[in-house]
C-alpha angles and dihedrals in degrees: 000000000000120000114194125165113235120204122201117242107271118253114243117215092228091058103044101087091045091051092048090049091049091058093043093054092047092052094043123228092247090055089047091051092048088050092051090052089050090054093052090052092051092050100035091135087062093237106178097211093046088054089050093050093046092052091048091056094041108027101164098086090058092044093055093044090052092046092054092045098048095044095040086239095310098321097106128048119252117234125204095243089054093067119116120213090255093049091048089053093047092048089052090050090049092051093050091047091052089067101030104045097083088055095057121099108231097248091048091051089053090049091050090050090055093047093050092052098047125099101229096084097258090133088076091060091049090052091050091052090047092050094050094044090048091054092060094039089057089052094059099264121141111228122220110188122201106240121246116297091009111135116236141057126336094255148334119242120207131185118164106309095344115100127168142155129236129209121184128202126180122203113206129201087255088075087074101032127089092183107083123220089248092052090045091050094050095044096043090048091050090052091050093048091047092053089050090051094053092043099248131135132179136083133297139179111223120195110188132186090202126106091186120049121237119243115282089246091055091052094049090048091052091048091050092050092049095044109030094172135027108253140136110282111176099173113038118174117155146128110246116201113241093013114050137235117344123196126175146065131295136180137176116285110269120245103218123073115253119204092197096062098104091051090049091053092048090052092049092048090052091050092057112138118251114284094014124116114224126224125177139177139173118244148257084046112234096011117131090226111041115206104187145009142231127204126190124196106201130197125179135193117299136218114254118264089250092053090048092049092049090052091052093049092048089052093051094045088050090052089052089054091052090061113089096226088221089103135013114292132212121205115204116193122186118194109199102209100041112097103176122053088208082083088069097040096046098041118089089204091071092042092052090043092054092046091051092051094043092051093049096040112036090175090070108099100188146338117232115200114202127195123216115272116276122208119220113198114236133174092256096042133293124310120213130227138160133194124229137195123210128201116187123204107241090191097049109139095222112082094200090060090090089065095062108112113229100180141347110301091224094059 
């Protein structure tokens, strides 16, 4: 199994605004405005974490707001270090779209537009399909997409006599989580509100066995019982009835306004341990001049390794069934919360999974496992890269399958 590290093509400053405009034009301003109104409806109680989750799953609204703000609606040039994470992602999407748009059937383009603008995270799957398709387009393959609602793979790639199909599957964190986003939002918000009510700020890791959050009043009561007075607590580690294990550091809410609070929260959120959700809020809650902040890292109960393995196997077998078997087929699987493809190469679970699929589906040429994107800090802004692991089917019945490129040869 090969394990290269694949870097995304670097963004060039001269192209950023053009790429952002390309995506904006594809989505349509009327559709973007309708999506904004939908987000406001979904978060009508102004829950800060719900707003954070919605903007994670549908980042384009924030990207275009940031673009207009930073460029004074086109009156000021945009420099690379000015890019926010959402703008960078939108610019990458626009760059991919610039090449791919002429290859989309009309109905499929409409469907992709809808998926990009929803709030369930389907934009991530669209981006994965675009990245994979762009890889083959840059290598001289013609792309033939299946139109919307047609059963089958994502697309067929053709170059000279080499023809193969590609099916993409994306495994989200939710495949291992038993605690839904809705439950996490409600529980995390109750903890933040409870900390605010008892006058405490700081950061805590919360590991809960619950799949449904307790009532907000119960959370506040548990926090009051655990922390009867506001004091500096640098090393918290305790089991809290009705919530779970809490580890971290708390202190009384500061009295003086601090203009760096939002940046502090952002940094804490980015430092979230693996497999934890991050929630943050300025404190005191509801005050016009916040003076402190609280961040909660939340982890719920998980599926067993056997349950997760069975889910992965079912997903890959389903992908094999999507391929027509008339030509070689490539299965591309992205697992959101894996950051190093050595996990795939060094784990016999993935080896046995591939062997099982290859034996049952001799038209499958290879399985390409993709990690989630990793950001590497650089002076002019972060660059993105991901590692991948490829397993080829030595018993594929198509001889030409060995000629299908899976990643750049120089990686």
